[in-house]
N, C-alpha and C positions, 0 to 999 in steps of 0.2 A: 596818119599819112593816108591819103587817098591815092590809089593806083588804078589807072584806067588804060585800056587799049584804045580808047576813042580819043579824038582830038579836042574834045570839049567835055565839060562836066555839067549835065543838066542840073539846074538849081544853084549853080555856082558861076561866078565870073572870075576870069583870070585877071589879076591886077598886076602881076609881074611875071615875065618869062625869065627864068634863070639860065636855062640852057641844058645841054646834054649831060646826063648822068649815066653811070654804068657800074655794073658789078660783074666781075669775071672770076671764074674758078676753073681750075684744070684738075681733072680726075682721071684716075687709072683704075682698072679692075685688078683685084688681087688674084693670085693663083687659085685660091679657093673659089673665088667668084667666077673665074673662067671655067673651072672644072664643073661647078654647080650649074652654070649657064649651059655648058655643053650637054650635061645630063638632061636638063629641062628641054633642050632643043630636040633631043631624041624622041621625046614624048609629044612635042608640039604644043601649041597654045601660047598663052602669055608666059614670057620668060621673066618671072617676078624678080629674080635677082638683078637683072639688068634694068627692069622698070623701077625698082627701088633706087638703084644707083643714079638713074637719070633724074628721078624726082628729087633726090637729095642734092644733086648738082644744081637743078633749077632753083630750089629753095635757097641754097647758099648764095647763088648769083643774085637772086631777088633781094635777099637780106643785105648784101653788099651794096646793091644799087640804092636801096632805101637809106642806108647809112650815108652814102655819098650825097643823096638829095638833102637829107637832114643837115649835113655839114655845110651845105650851100645855102641853107635857110628856106628850103622849100617845104610846103605842107601838102604837095600833091605831085604826082608824076603822070603825065599824059602821053599818049602814043607809045605806051610801053610794049616792048617786043622781046622775044628770046631769039638767040642764034646759037648754033653749035657747029663746031668743026672738029674733025679728027686730026690731031696734030701728028700722031704716028699710031701705029697699030696698038690699040688698047688704051690710048691716052686721048682724052677728049676735053676740049675747051667748051665751057658754057658761058654765054654772055647774056645778061639782062640789061636793057637800055631803054631810055625814054627821055622825055623833055621835062625837066624840073620846073615847076611853076609855084606861084603863090596864088591861092584862090580864096575867095570869100563868098559866103552864101548870098544869094540874091534876095533882097527884101521883098 
């Protein structure tokens, strides 16, 4: 599966546009994570507990988007993007989306 944030894939031609695919996950921080993050924020710098949580959410959303694209018969996703929203305090939605396509190498 080829994933690109661009609208085309150099060296490939789009032979079929399937359409929008997405993967969504909703995550919350644990009490331990909140406490650890609060301690890290006192020192300053990278809050690795929250960074790791965000990266896990992105990866899960990406994996779900790829599964959706594969179910639809795509071998690539173009114009891929992430979006996130806070649903309520401590609960965040992470969305990965893009356009599923079928591509073939240019001869």
